[in-house]
PDB file of N, CA, C and O in Angstrom:
ATOM      1  N   MET A   1     -45.389  -5.833 -44.514  1.00  0.00           N
ATOM      2  CA  MET A   1     -45.007  -5.208 -43.325  1.00  0.00           C
ATOM      3  C   MET A   1     -45.436  -3.904 -43.036  1.00  0.00           C
ATOM      4  O   MET A   1     -45.177  -3.008 -43.839  1.00  0.00           O
ATOM      5  N   SER A   2     -46.040  -3.677 -42.027  1.00  0.00           N
ATOM      6  CA  SER A   2     -46.551  -2.203 -41.763  1.00  0.00           C
ATOM      7  C   SER A   2     -45.463  -1.239 -40.871  1.00  0.00           C
ATOM      8  O   SER A   2     -44.484  -1.693 -40.278  1.00  0.00           O
ATOM      9  N   GLU A   3     -45.800  -0.026 -40.906  1.00  0.00           N
ATOM     10  CA  GLU A   3     -44.716   0.817 -40.158  1.00  0.00           C
ATOM     11  C   GLU A   3     -44.768   0.558 -38.758  1.00  0.00           C
ATOM     12  O   GLU A   3     -43.838   0.876 -38.017  1.00  0.00           O
ATOM     13  N   ASP A   4     -45.868  -0.034 -38.331  1.00  0.00           N
ATOM     14  CA  ASP A   4     -46.132  -0.207 -36.845  1.00  0.00           C
ATOM     15  C   ASP A   4     -45.146  -1.049 -36.126  1.00  0.00           C
ATOM     16  O   ASP A   4     -44.893  -0.940 -34.926  1.00  0.00           O
ATOM     17  N   ASN A   5     -44.593  -1.917 -36.962  1.00  0.00           N
ATOM     18  CA  ASN A   5     -43.491  -3.063 -36.183  1.00  0.00           C
ATOM     19  C   ASN A   5     -42.151  -2.782 -36.662  1.00  0.00           C
ATOM     20  O   ASN A   5     -41.315  -3.680 -36.767  1.00  0.00           O
ATOM     21  N   ILE A   6     -41.908  -1.547 -36.964  1.00  0.00           N
ATOM     22  CA  ILE A   6     -40.335  -1.309 -37.431  1.00  0.00           C
ATOM     23  C   ILE A   6     -39.894  -0.184 -36.326  1.00  0.00           C
ATOM     24  O   ILE A   6     -40.521   0.861 -36.149  1.00  0.00           O
ATOM     25  N   VAL A   7     -38.874  -0.512 -35.710  1.00  0.00           N
ATOM     26  CA  VAL A   7     -37.988   0.311 -34.779  1.00  0.00           C
ATOM     27  C   VAL A   7     -36.948   0.784 -35.211  1.00  0.00           C
ATOM     28  O   VAL A   7     -35.970   0.038 -35.153  1.00  0.00           O
ATOM     29  N   TYR A   8     -36.760   2.113 -35.775  1.00  0.00           N
ATOM     30  CA  TYR A   8     -35.843   2.880 -36.250  1.00  0.00           C
ATOM     31  C   TYR A   8     -34.757   3.133 -35.064  1.00  0.00           C
ATOM     32  O   TYR A   8     -35.111   3.797 -34.089  1.00  0.00           O
ATOM     33  N   ILE A   9     -33.449   2.613 -35.140  1.00  0.00           N
ATOM     34  CA  ILE A   9     -32.550   2.913 -34.145  1.00  0.00           C
ATOM     35  C   ILE A   9     -31.741   4.089 -34.380  1.00  0.00           C
ATOM     36  O   ILE A   9     -31.397   4.363 -35.530  1.00  0.00           O
ATOM     37  N   GLY A  10     -31.394   4.832 -33.364  1.00  0.00           N
ATOM     38  CA  GLY A  10     -30.772   6.070 -33.388  1.00  0.00           C
ATOM     39  C   GLY A  10     -29.869   6.412 -32.408  1.00  0.00           C
ATOM     40  O   GLY A  10     -29.084   5.498 -32.156  1.00  0.00           O
ATOM     41  N   ASN A  11     -29.695   7.547 -31.691  1.00  0.00           N
ATOM     42  CA  ASN A  11     -28.887   7.652 -30.708  1.00  0.00           C
ATOM     43  C   ASN A  11     -28.986   7.699 -29.253  1.00  0.00           C
ATOM     44  O   ASN A  11     -28.144   7.934 -28.386  1.00  0.00           O
ATOM     45  N   LYS A  12     -30.486   7.355 -29.196  1.00  0.00           N
ATOM     46  CA  LYS A  12     -31.077   7.164 -27.625  1.00  0.00           C
ATOM     47  C   LYS A  12     -30.404   6.052 -27.007  1.00  0.00           C
ATOM     48  O   LYS A  12     -29.720   5.305 -27.706  1.00  0.00           O
ATOM     49  N   PRO A  13     -30.547   5.836 -25.570  1.00  0.00           N
ATOM     50  CA  PRO A  13     -30.026   4.808 -25.087  1.00  0.00           C
ATOM     51  C   PRO A  13     -30.445   3.321 -25.338  1.00  0.00           C
ATOM     52  O   PRO A  13     -31.619   3.188 -25.683  1.00  0.00           O
ATOM     53  N   VAL A  14     -29.763   2.276 -25.238  1.00  0.00           N
ATOM     54  CA  VAL A  14     -29.951   1.147 -25.781  1.00  0.00           C
ATOM     55  C   VAL A  14     -31.250   0.640 -25.189  1.00  0.00           C
ATOM     56  O   VAL A  14     -32.027  -0.009 -25.888  1.00  0.00           O
ATOM     57  N   MET A  15     -31.515   0.925 -23.888  1.00  0.00           N
ATOM     58  CA  MET A  15     -32.737   0.259 -23.107  1.00  0.00           C
ATOM     59  C   MET A  15     -33.954   0.988 -23.680  1.00  0.00           C
ATOM     60  O   MET A  15     -34.969   0.292 -23.671  1.00  0.00           O
ATOM     61  N   ASN A  16     -34.085   2.107 -24.131  1.00  0.00           N
ATOM     62  CA  ASN A  16     -35.392   2.816 -24.823  1.00  0.00           C
ATOM     63  C   ASN A  16     -35.755   1.791 -26.079  1.00  0.00           C
ATOM     64  O   ASN A  16     -36.901   1.344 -26.135  1.00  0.00           O
ATOM     65  N   TYR A  17     -34.874   1.457 -26.986  1.00  0.00           N
ATOM     66  CA  TYR A  17     -35.311   0.723 -28.113  1.00  0.00           C
ATOM     67  C   TYR A  17     -35.619  -0.759 -27.618  1.00  0.00           C
ATOM     68  O   TYR A  17     -36.522  -1.398 -28.157  1.00  0.00           O
ATOM     69  N   VAL A  18     -34.866  -1.291 -26.595  1.00  0.00           N
ATOM     70  CA  VAL A  18     -35.392  -2.606 -25.928  1.00  0.00           C
ATOM     71  C   VAL A  18     -36.661  -2.409 -25.569  1.00  0.00           C
ATOM     72  O   VAL A  18     -37.511  -3.188 -26.000  1.00  0.00           O
ATOM     73  N   LEU A  19     -36.986  -1.459 -24.815  1.00  0.00           N
ATOM     74  CA  LEU A  19     -38.524  -1.326 -24.325  1.00  0.00           C
ATOM     75  C   LEU A  19     -39.476  -1.170 -25.481  1.00  0.00           C
ATOM     76  O   LEU A  19     -40.635  -1.582 -25.470  1.00  0.00           O
ATOM     77  N   ALA A  20     -38.904  -0.553 -26.458  1.00  0.00           N
ATOM     78  CA  ALA A  20     -39.940  -0.262 -27.558  1.00  0.00           C
ATOM     79  C   ALA A  20     -40.390  -1.784 -28.196  1.00  0.00           C
ATOM     80  O   ALA A  20     -41.564  -2.094 -28.401  1.00  0.00           O
ATOM     81  N   VAL A  21     -39.197  -2.687 -28.475  1.00  0.00           N
ATOM     82  CA  VAL A  21     -39.526  -4.031 -29.021  1.00  0.00           C
ATOM     83  C   VAL A  21     -40.201  -4.989 -28.019  1.00  0.00           C
ATOM     84  O   VAL A  21     -41.049  -5.806 -28.379  1.00  0.00           O
ATOM     85  N   VAL A  22     -39.731  -4.833 -26.577  1.00  0.00           N
ATOM     86  CA  VAL A  22     -40.737  -5.641 -25.852  1.00  0.00           C
ATOM     87  C   VAL A  22     -42.203  -5.232 -25.846  1.00  0.00           C
ATOM     88  O   VAL A  22     -43.079  -6.079 -26.026  1.00  0.00           O
ATOM     89  N   THR A  23     -42.457  -4.080 -25.664  1.00  0.00           N
ATOM     90  CA  THR A  23     -43.782  -3.383 -25.805  1.00  0.00           C
ATOM     91  C   THR A  23     -44.534  -3.789 -26.876  1.00  0.00           C
ATOM     92  O   THR A  23     -45.703  -4.103 -26.649  1.00  0.00           O
ATOM     93  N   GLN A  24     -44.062  -3.858 -28.128  1.00  0.00           N
ATOM     94  CA  GLN A  24     -44.721  -4.283 -29.231  1.00  0.00           C
ATOM     95  C   GLN A  24     -44.630  -5.780 -29.348  1.00  0.00           C
ATOM     96  O   GLN A  24     -45.464  -6.203 -30.148  1.00  0.00           O
ATOM     97  N   MET A  25     -43.925  -6.662 -28.836  1.00  0.00           N
ATOM     98  CA  MET A  25     -44.138  -7.953 -28.996  1.00  0.00           C
ATOM     99  C   MET A  25     -45.191  -8.469 -27.876  1.00  0.00           C
ATOM    100  O   MET A  25     -46.022  -9.352 -28.089  1.00  0.00           O
ATOM    101  N   ASN A  26     -45.017  -7.741 -26.583  1.00  0.00           N
ATOM    102  CA  ASN A  26     -45.993  -8.179 -25.711  1.00  0.00           C
ATOM    103  C   ASN A  26     -47.448  -7.729 -26.277  1.00  0.00           C
ATOM    104  O   ASN A  26     -48.444  -8.374 -25.949  1.00  0.00           O
ATOM    105  N   GLY A  27     -47.532  -6.726 -27.043  1.00  0.00           N
ATOM    106  CA  GLY A  27     -48.646  -6.118 -27.593  1.00  0.00           C
ATOM    107  C   GLY A  27     -49.651  -7.099 -28.516  1.00  0.00           C
ATOM    108  O   GLY A  27     -50.870  -7.012 -28.667  1.00  0.00           O
ATOM    109  N   GLY A  28     -48.831  -7.928 -29.000  1.00  0.00           N
ATOM    110  CA  GLY A  28     -49.260  -9.123 -29.832  1.00  0.00           C
ATOM    111  C   GLY A  28     -48.690  -9.168 -31.139  1.00  0.00           C
ATOM    112  O   GLY A  28     -49.197  -9.912 -31.978  1.00  0.00           O
ATOM    113  N   LEU A  29     -47.690  -8.459 -31.418  1.00  0.00           N
ATOM    114  CA  LEU A  29     -46.810  -8.538 -32.757  1.00  0.00           C
ATOM    115  C   LEU A  29     -46.104  -9.858 -32.679  1.00  0.00           C
ATOM    116  O   LEU A  29     -45.714 -10.221 -31.569  1.00  0.00           O
ATOM    117  N   SER A  30     -45.901 -10.595 -33.692  1.00  0.00           N
ATOM    118  CA  SER A  30     -45.177 -11.717 -33.745  1.00  0.00           C
ATOM    119  C   SER A  30     -43.624 -11.302 -34.612  1.00  0.00           C
ATOM    120  O   SER A  30     -42.670 -12.068 -34.750  1.00  0.00           O
ATOM    121  N   GLU A  31     -43.713 -10.043 -35.057  1.00  0.00           N
ATOM    122  CA  GLU A  31     -42.603  -9.772 -35.911  1.00  0.00           C
ATOM    123  C   GLU A  31     -42.194  -8.126 -35.751  1.00  0.00           C
ATOM    124  O   GLU A  31     -42.999  -7.224 -35.983  1.00  0.00           O
ATOM    125  N   VAL A  32     -40.855  -7.917 -35.332  1.00  0.00           N
ATOM    126  CA  VAL A  32     -40.562  -6.648 -35.155  1.00  0.00           C
ATOM    127  C   VAL A  32     -39.295  -6.423 -36.088  1.00  0.00           C
ATOM    128  O   VAL A  32     -38.489  -7.347 -36.196  1.00  0.00           O
ATOM    129  N   LEU A  33     -39.114  -5.355 -36.695  1.00  0.00           N
ATOM    130  CA  LEU A  33     -37.903  -5.044 -37.629  1.00  0.00           C
ATOM    131  C   LEU A  33     -37.084  -3.836 -37.043  1.00  0.00           C
ATOM    132  O   LEU A  33     -37.543  -2.734 -36.746  1.00  0.00           O
ATOM    133  N   LEU A  34     -35.857  -4.236 -36.943  1.00  0.00           N
ATOM    134  CA  LEU A  34     -34.991  -3.141 -36.400  1.00  0.00           C
ATOM    135  C   LEU A  34     -34.347  -2.433 -37.642  1.00  0.00           C
ATOM    136  O   LEU A  34     -33.939  -3.101 -38.591  1.00  0.00           O
ATOM    137  N   LYS A  35     -34.286  -1.404 -37.623  1.00  0.00           N
ATOM    138  CA  LYS A  35     -33.507  -0.655 -38.798  1.00  0.00           C
ATOM    139  C   LYS A  35     -32.399   0.413 -38.238  1.00  0.00           C
ATOM    140  O   LYS A  35     -32.693   1.218 -37.354  1.00  0.00           O
ATOM    141  N   ALA A  36     -31.246   0.353 -38.764  1.00  0.00           N
ATOM    142  CA  ALA A  36     -30.489   1.438 -38.192  1.00  0.00           C
ATOM    143  C   ALA A  36     -29.508   1.485 -39.526  1.00  0.00           C
ATOM    144  O   ALA A  36     -29.481   0.767 -40.525  1.00  0.00           O
ATOM    145  N   ARG A  37     -28.648   2.720 -39.096  1.00  0.00           N
ATOM    146  CA  ARG A  37     -27.691   3.350 -40.319  1.00  0.00           C
ATOM    147  C   ARG A  37     -26.381   3.638 -39.666  1.00  0.00           C
ATOM    148  O   ARG A  37     -26.437   4.122 -38.535  1.00  0.00           O
ATOM    149  N   GLY A  38     -25.131   3.401 -40.234  1.00  0.00           N
ATOM    150  CA  GLY A  38     -24.032   3.948 -39.726  1.00  0.00           C
ATOM    151  C   GLY A  38     -23.700   3.504 -38.273  1.00  0.00           C
ATOM    152  O   GLY A  38     -23.787   2.355 -37.838  1.00  0.00           O
ATOM    153  N   ARG A  39     -23.336   4.531 -37.653  1.00  0.00           N
ATOM    154  CA  ARG A  39     -22.930   4.168 -36.043  1.00  0.00           C
ATOM    155  C   ARG A  39     -23.794   3.635 -35.247  1.00  0.00           C
ATOM    156  O   ARG A  39     -23.367   3.177 -34.187  1.00  0.00           O
ATOM    157  N   ALA A  40     -25.137   3.559 -35.525  1.00  0.00           N
ATOM    158  CA  ALA A  40     -26.060   3.047 -34.807  1.00  0.00           C
ATOM    159  C   ALA A  40     -26.294   1.578 -34.975  1.00  0.00           C
ATOM    160  O   ALA A  40     -27.181   1.041 -34.312  1.00  0.00           O
ATOM    161  N   ILE A  41     -25.551   0.878 -35.829  1.00  0.00           N
ATOM    162  CA  ILE A  41     -25.726  -0.516 -36.427  1.00  0.00           C
ATOM    163  C   ILE A  41     -25.374  -1.432 -35.045  1.00  0.00           C
ATOM    164  O   ILE A  41     -26.000  -2.453 -34.759  1.00  0.00           O
ATOM    165  N   SER A  42     -24.389  -0.945 -34.334  1.00  0.00           N
ATOM    166  CA  SER A  42     -23.859  -1.742 -33.148  1.00  0.00           C
ATOM    167  C   SER A  42     -24.915  -1.636 -32.106  1.00  0.00           C
ATOM    168  O   SER A  42     -25.132  -2.576 -31.341  1.00  0.00           O
ATOM    169  N   ARG A  43     -25.626  -0.435 -32.050  1.00  0.00           N
ATOM    170  CA  ARG A  43     -26.594  -0.278 -31.070  1.00  0.00           C
ATOM    171  C   ARG A  43     -27.800  -1.423 -31.379  1.00  0.00           C
ATOM    172  O   ARG A  43     -28.264  -2.182 -30.528  1.00  0.00           O
ATOM    173  N   ALA A  44     -28.178  -1.367 -32.742  1.00  0.00           N
ATOM    174  CA  ALA A  44     -29.152  -2.320 -33.073  1.00  0.00           C
ATOM    175  C   ALA A  44     -29.005  -3.708 -32.845  1.00  0.00           C
ATOM    176  O   ALA A  44     -29.972  -4.391 -32.506  1.00  0.00           O
ATOM    177  N   VAL A  45     -27.781  -4.217 -33.017  1.00  0.00           N
ATOM    178  CA  VAL A  45     -27.321  -5.651 -32.600  1.00  0.00           C
ATOM    179  C   VAL A  45     -27.263  -5.804 -31.103  1.00  0.00           C
ATOM    180  O   VAL A  45     -27.417  -6.900 -30.565  1.00  0.00           O
ATOM    181  N   ASP A  46     -27.045  -4.719 -30.456  1.00  0.00           N
ATOM    182  CA  ASP A  46     -27.092  -4.714 -28.912  1.00  0.00           C
ATOM    183  C   ASP A  46     -28.447  -5.061 -28.567  1.00  0.00           C
ATOM    184  O   ASP A  46     -28.714  -6.015 -27.837  1.00  0.00           O
ATOM    185  N   VAL A  47     -29.384  -4.226 -29.133  1.00  0.00           N
ATOM    186  CA  VAL A  47     -30.952  -4.293 -28.695  1.00  0.00           C
ATOM    187  C   VAL A  47     -31.594  -5.690 -29.126  1.00  0.00           C
ATOM    188  O   VAL A  47     -32.476  -6.232 -28.461  1.00  0.00           O
ATOM    189  N   ALA A  48     -31.057  -6.227 -30.323  1.00  0.00           N
ATOM    190  CA  ALA A  48     -31.598  -7.601 -30.675  1.00  0.00           C
ATOM    191  C   ALA A  48     -30.987  -8.631 -29.677  1.00  0.00           C
ATOM    192  O   ALA A  48     -31.719  -9.507 -29.216  1.00  0.00           O
ATOM    193  N   GLU A  49     -29.752  -8.562 -29.349  1.00  0.00           N
ATOM    194  CA  GLU A  49     -29.245  -9.600 -28.231  1.00  0.00           C
ATOM    195  C   GLU A  49     -29.833  -9.422 -26.907  1.00  0.00           C
ATOM    196  O   GLU A  49     -30.134 -10.389 -26.207  1.00  0.00           O
ATOM    197  N   ILE A  50     -30.040  -7.956 -26.467  1.00  0.00           N
ATOM    198  CA  ILE A  50     -30.519  -7.936 -25.270  1.00  0.00           C
ATOM    199  C   ILE A  50     -32.079  -8.404 -24.990  1.00  0.00           C
ATOM    200  O   ILE A  50     -32.523  -8.898 -23.953  1.00  0.00           O
ATOM    201  N   VAL A  51     -32.709  -8.136 -26.091  1.00  0.00           N
ATOM    202  CA  VAL A  51     -34.247  -8.618 -26.217  1.00  0.00           C
ATOM    203  C   VAL A  51     -34.208 -10.133 -25.996  1.00  0.00           C
ATOM    204  O   VAL A  51     -34.831 -10.716 -25.108  1.00  0.00           O
ATOM    205  N   ARG A  52     -33.362 -10.737 -26.951  1.00  0.00           N
ATOM    206  CA  ARG A  52     -33.315 -12.128 -27.063  1.00  0.00           C
ATOM    207  C   ARG A  52     -32.924 -12.827 -25.815  1.00  0.00           C
ATOM    208  O   ARG A  52     -33.513 -13.874 -25.542  1.00  0.00           O
ATOM    209  N   ASN A  53     -31.944 -12.347 -24.977  1.00  0.00           N
ATOM    210  CA  ASN A  53     -31.412 -13.142 -23.918  1.00  0.00           C
ATOM    211  C   ASN A  53     -31.816 -12.641 -22.785  1.00  0.00           C
ATOM    212  O   ASN A  53     -31.717 -13.493 -21.902  1.00  0.00           O
ATOM    213  N   LYS A  54     -32.307 -11.449 -22.329  1.00  0.00           N
ATOM    214  CA  LYS A  54     -32.981 -10.926 -21.096  1.00  0.00           C
ATOM    215  C   LYS A  54     -34.458 -11.000 -21.138  1.00  0.00           C
ATOM    216  O   LYS A  54     -34.958 -11.328 -20.061  1.00  0.00           O
ATOM    217  N   PHE A  55     -35.218 -10.796 -22.034  1.00  0.00           N
ATOM    218  CA  PHE A  55     -36.537 -10.537 -22.039  1.00  0.00           C
ATOM    219  C   PHE A  55     -37.223 -11.334 -22.628  1.00  0.00           C
ATOM    220  O   PHE A  55     -38.187 -11.730 -21.973  1.00  0.00           O
ATOM    221  N   ILE A  56     -37.086 -11.854 -23.898  1.00  0.00           N
ATOM    222  CA  ILE A  56     -38.091 -12.856 -24.495  1.00  0.00           C
ATOM    223  C   ILE A  56     -37.229 -13.967 -25.134  1.00  0.00           C
ATOM    224  O   ILE A  56     -36.649 -13.862 -26.214  1.00  0.00           O
ATOM    225  N   SER A  57     -37.224 -15.024 -24.336  1.00  0.00           N
ATOM    226  CA  SER A  57     -36.260 -16.143 -24.627  1.00  0.00           C
ATOM    227  C   SER A  57     -36.725 -16.790 -25.773  1.00  0.00           C
ATOM    228  O   SER A  57     -35.757 -17.218 -26.402  1.00  0.00           O
ATOM    229  N   ASP A  58     -37.686 -17.024 -26.269  1.00  0.00           N
ATOM    230  CA  ASP A  58     -38.219 -17.647 -27.483  1.00  0.00           C
ATOM    231  C   ASP A  58     -38.281 -16.905 -28.716  1.00  0.00           C
ATOM    232  O   ASP A  58     -38.740 -17.373 -29.758  1.00  0.00           O
ATOM    233  N   LEU A  59     -37.769 -15.628 -28.576  1.00  0.00           N
ATOM    234  CA  LEU A  59     -37.461 -15.078 -29.785  1.00  0.00           C
ATOM    235  C   LEU A  59     -36.286 -15.478 -30.833  1.00  0.00           C
ATOM    236  O   LEU A  59     -35.162 -15.814 -30.460  1.00  0.00           O
ATOM    237  N   GLU A  60     -36.643 -15.409 -32.028  1.00  0.00           N
ATOM    238  CA  GLU A  60     -35.743 -15.931 -32.928  1.00  0.00           C
ATOM    239  C   GLU A  60     -35.374 -14.735 -34.155  1.00  0.00           C
ATOM    240  O   GLU A  60     -36.185 -13.937 -34.625  1.00  0.00           O
ATOM    241  N   LEU A  61     -34.159 -14.841 -34.460  1.00  0.00           N
ATOM    242  CA  LEU A  61     -33.523 -13.877 -35.580  1.00  0.00           C
ATOM    243  C   LEU A  61     -34.284 -14.349 -36.727  1.00  0.00           C
ATOM    244  O   LEU A  61     -34.494 -15.554 -36.867  1.00  0.00           O
ATOM    245  N   GLY A  62     -34.749 -13.411 -37.631  1.00  0.00           N
ATOM    246  CA  GLY A  62     -35.199 -13.649 -38.897  1.00  0.00           C
ATOM    247  C   GLY A  62     -34.093 -13.532 -39.821  1.00  0.00           C
ATOM    248  O   GLY A  62     -32.993 -14.058 -39.656  1.00  0.00           O
ATOM    249  N   ASN A  63     -34.516 -12.658 -41.013  1.00  0.00           N
ATOM    250  CA  ASN A  63     -33.614 -12.296 -42.169  1.00  0.00           C
ATOM    251  C   ASN A  63     -32.584 -11.084 -41.436  1.00  0.00           C
ATOM    252  O   ASN A  63     -32.993 -10.332 -40.551  1.00  0.00           O
ATOM    253  N   ILE A  64     -31.550 -11.064 -41.841  1.00  0.00           N
ATOM    254  CA  ILE A  64     -30.777  -9.896 -41.463  1.00  0.00           C
ATOM    255  C   ILE A  64     -30.254  -9.210 -42.845  1.00  0.00           C
ATOM    256  O   ILE A  64     -29.490  -9.928 -43.490  1.00  0.00           O
ATOM    257  N   TYR A  65     -30.515  -8.069 -43.338  1.00  0.00           N
ATOM    258  CA  TYR A  65     -30.322  -7.402 -44.392  1.00  0.00           C
ATOM    259  C   TYR A  65     -29.093  -6.350 -44.101  1.00  0.00           C
ATOM    260  O   TYR A  65     -29.069  -5.580 -43.141  1.00  0.00           O
ATOM    261  N   ILE A  66     -28.159  -6.451 -45.029  1.00  0.00           N
ATOM    262  CA  ILE A  66     -27.129  -5.239 -44.889  1.00  0.00           C
ATOM    263  C   ILE A  66     -27.098  -4.624 -46.377  1.00  0.00           C
ATOM    264  O   ILE A  66     -27.188  -5.292 -47.407  1.00  0.00           O
ATOM    265  N   SER A  67     -26.965  -3.346 -46.305  1.00  0.00           N
ATOM    266  CA  SER A  67     -26.795  -2.678 -47.480  1.00  0.00           C
ATOM    267  C   SER A  67     -26.097  -1.419 -47.288  1.00  0.00           C
ATOM    268  O   SER A  67     -25.677  -1.119 -46.170  1.00  0.00           O
ATOM    269  N   THR A  68     -25.919  -0.560 -48.427  1.00  0.00           N
ATOM    270  CA  THR A  68     -25.280   0.872 -48.446  1.00  0.00           C
ATOM    271  C   THR A  68     -26.098   1.877 -49.021  1.00  0.00           C
ATOM    272  O   THR A  68     -26.581   1.739 -50.145  1.00  0.00           O
ATOM    273  N   GLU A  69     -26.303   3.003 -48.231  1.00  0.00           N
ATOM    274  CA  GLU A  69     -27.204   3.858 -48.910  1.00  0.00           C
ATOM    275  C   GLU A  69     -26.407   5.251 -49.009  1.00  0.00           C
ATOM    276  O   GLU A  69     -25.651   5.673 -48.133  1.00  0.00           O
ATOM    277  N   GLU A  70     -26.683   5.849 -50.140  1.00  0.00           N
ATOM    278  CA  GLU A  70     -26.082   7.083 -50.382  1.00  0.00           C
ATOM    279  C   GLU A  70     -26.768   8.353 -49.730  1.00  0.00           C
ATOM    280  O   GLU A  70     -27.941   8.647 -49.960  1.00  0.00           O
ATOM    281  N   VAL A  71     -26.051   8.978 -49.012  1.00  0.00           N
ATOM    282  CA  VAL A  71     -26.813  10.115 -48.332  1.00  0.00           C
ATOM    283  C   VAL A  71     -26.043  11.317 -48.916  1.00  0.00           C
ATOM    284  O   VAL A  71     -24.864  11.243 -49.262  1.00  0.00           O
ATOM    285  N   THR A  72     -26.814  12.451 -49.000  1.00  0.00           N
ATOM    286  CA  THR A  72     -26.457  13.843 -49.156  1.00  0.00           C
ATOM    287  C   THR A  72     -26.332  14.570 -47.854  1.00  0.00           C
ATOM    288  O   THR A  72     -27.279  14.695 -47.077  1.00  0.00           O
ATOM    289  N   ASN A  73     -24.992  15.102 -47.617  1.00  0.00           N
ATOM    290  CA  ASN A  73     -24.822  15.765 -46.305  1.00  0.00           C
ATOM    291  C   ASN A  73     -25.114  17.287 -46.617  1.00  0.00           C
ATOM    292  O   ASN A  73     -25.433  17.731 -47.720  1.00  0.00           O
ATOM    293  N   ARG A  74     -24.958  17.964 -45.516  1.00  0.00           N
ATOM    294  CA  ARG A  74     -25.267  19.438 -45.320  1.00  0.00           C
ATOM    295  C   ARG A  74     -24.459  20.322 -46.515  1.00  0.00           C
ATOM    296  O   ARG A  74     -24.868  21.402 -46.940  1.00  0.00           O
ATOM    297  N   GLU A  75     -23.297  19.682 -46.943  1.00  0.00           N
ATOM    298  CA  GLU A  75     -22.517  20.441 -47.620  1.00  0.00           C
ATOM    299  C   GLU A  75     -22.774  20.145 -49.131  1.00  0.00           C
ATOM    300  O   GLU A  75     -22.037  20.635 -49.986  1.00  0.00           O
ATOM    301  N   GLY A  76     -23.816  19.349 -49.448  1.00  0.00           N
ATOM    302  CA  GLY A  76     -24.224  18.880 -50.633  1.00  0.00           C
ATOM    303  C   GLY A  76     -23.470  17.921 -51.283  1.00  0.00           C
ATOM    304  O   GLY A  76     -23.729  17.614 -52.447  1.00  0.00           O
ATOM    305  N   SER A  77     -22.571  17.418 -50.666  1.00  0.00           N
ATOM    306  CA  SER A  77     -21.557  16.154 -51.305  1.00  0.00           C
ATOM    307  C   SER A  77     -22.438  14.702 -50.860  1.00  0.00           C
ATOM    308  O   SER A  77     -23.216  14.699 -49.906  1.00  0.00           O
ATOM    309  N   ASN A  78     -22.215  13.679 -51.584  1.00  0.00           N
ATOM    310  CA  ASN A  78     -22.819  12.391 -51.235  1.00  0.00           C
ATOM    311  C   ASN A  78     -21.781  11.412 -50.388  1.00  0.00           C
ATOM    312  O   ASN A  78     -20.602  11.345 -50.736  1.00  0.00           O
ATOM    313  N   SER A  79     -22.138  10.874 -49.581  1.00  0.00           N
ATOM    314  CA  SER A  79     -21.398   9.694 -49.054  1.00  0.00           C
ATOM    315  C   SER A  79     -22.072   8.479 -48.830  1.00  0.00           C
ATOM    316  O   SER A  79     -23.303   8.445 -48.808  1.00  0.00           O
ATOM    317  N   ASN A  80     -21.372   7.471 -48.659  1.00  0.00           N
ATOM    318  CA  ASN A  80     -22.097   6.109 -48.460  1.00  0.00           C
ATOM    319  C   ASN A  80     -22.214   5.695 -47.013  1.00  0.00           C
ATOM    320  O   ASN A  80     -21.237   5.621 -46.267  1.00  0.00           O
ATOM    321  N   VAL A  81     -23.418   5.437 -46.662  1.00  0.00           N
ATOM    322  CA  VAL A  81     -23.564   4.810 -45.254  1.00  0.00           C
ATOM    323  C   VAL A  81     -24.216   3.408 -45.219  1.00  0.00           C
ATOM    324  O   VAL A  81     -25.150   3.063 -45.943  1.00  0.00           O
ATOM    325  N   SER A  82     -23.582   2.615 -44.253  1.00  0.00           N
ATOM    326  CA  SER A  82     -24.003   1.226 -44.062  1.00  0.00           C
ATOM    327  C   SER A  82     -25.384   1.338 -43.501  1.00  0.00           C
ATOM    328  O   SER A  82     -25.687   2.268 -42.753  1.00  0.00           O
ATOM    329  N   ALA A  83     -26.240   0.387 -43.859  1.00  0.00           N
ATOM    330  CA  ALA A  83     -27.549   0.267 -43.039  1.00  0.00           C
ATOM    331  C   ALA A  83     -27.707  -1.462 -42.723  1.00  0.00           C
ATOM    332  O   ALA A  83     -27.183  -2.312 -43.443  1.00  0.00           O
ATOM    333  N   ILE A  84     -28.390  -1.716 -41.718  1.00  0.00           N
ATOM    334  CA  ILE A  84     -28.766  -2.872 -41.253  1.00  0.00           C
ATOM    335  C   ILE A  84     -30.186  -3.162 -41.127  1.00  0.00           C
ATOM    336  O   ILE A  84     -30.816  -2.201 -40.685  1.00  0.00           O
ATOM    337  N   GLU A  85     -30.881  -4.199 -41.382  1.00  0.00           N
ATOM    338  CA  GLU A  85     -32.325  -4.608 -40.932  1.00  0.00           C
ATOM    339  C   GLU A  85     -32.403  -5.929 -40.288  1.00  0.00           C
ATOM    340  O   GLU A  85     -32.177  -6.935 -40.960  1.00  0.00           O
ATOM    341  N   ILE A  86     -32.707  -6.011 -39.027  1.00  0.00           N
ATOM    342  CA  ILE A  86     -32.609  -7.208 -38.394  1.00  0.00           C
ATOM    343  C   ILE A  86     -34.234  -7.625 -37.861  1.00  0.00           C
ATOM    344  O   ILE A  86     -34.827  -6.963 -37.009  1.00  0.00           O
ATOM    345  N   GLN A  87     -34.739  -8.695 -38.455  1.00  0.00           N
ATOM    346  CA  GLN A  87     -36.035  -9.349 -38.203  1.00  0.00           C
ATOM    347  C   GLN A  87     -35.921 -10.061 -37.035  1.00  0.00           C
ATOM    348  O   GLN A  87     -35.116 -10.989 -36.953  1.00  0.00           O
ATOM    349  N   LEU A  88     -36.826  -9.651 -35.869  1.00  0.00           N
ATOM    350  CA  LEU A  88     -37.094 -10.447 -34.858  1.00  0.00           C
ATOM    351  C   LEU A  88     -38.424 -11.044 -34.883  1.00  0.00           C
ATOM    352  O   LEU A  88     -39.434 -10.364 -35.068  1.00  0.00           O
ATOM    353  N   LEU A  89     -38.441 -12.386 -34.690  1.00  0.00           N
ATOM    354  CA  LEU A  89     -39.717 -13.222 -34.895  1.00  0.00           C
ATOM    355  C   LEU A  89     -40.003 -13.848 -33.478  1.00  0.00           C
ATOM    356  O   LEU A  89     -39.091 -14.319 -32.799  1.00  0.00           O
ATOM    357  N   LYS A  90     -41.320 -13.828 -33.068  1.00  0.00           N
ATOM    358  CA  LYS A  90     -41.475 -14.651 -31.851  1.00  0.00           C
ATOM    359  C   LYS A  90     -42.431 -16.071 -32.057  1.00  0.00           C
ATOM    360  O   LYS A  90     -42.624 -16.828 -31.106  1.00  0.00           O
TER     361      LYS A  90
END
């Protein structure tokens, strides 16, 4: 899987990410991977559901991976952050 078909979910509005996924799928890609950490996880789920239900009806969910990543914050201490990867297949 190349970096081209990965959409990193952050703090932008949900529709920005929906547009990115729809653009990639309409551009000929058959697979897009949504990646999110922490509070953006719910936004990633929203993106997957909006794309599936409103824009690309034949889209299927592939594998969904969940994990915990250790992140070093500004003070130098480590904390655990949940992460998710959602595979969307056409």
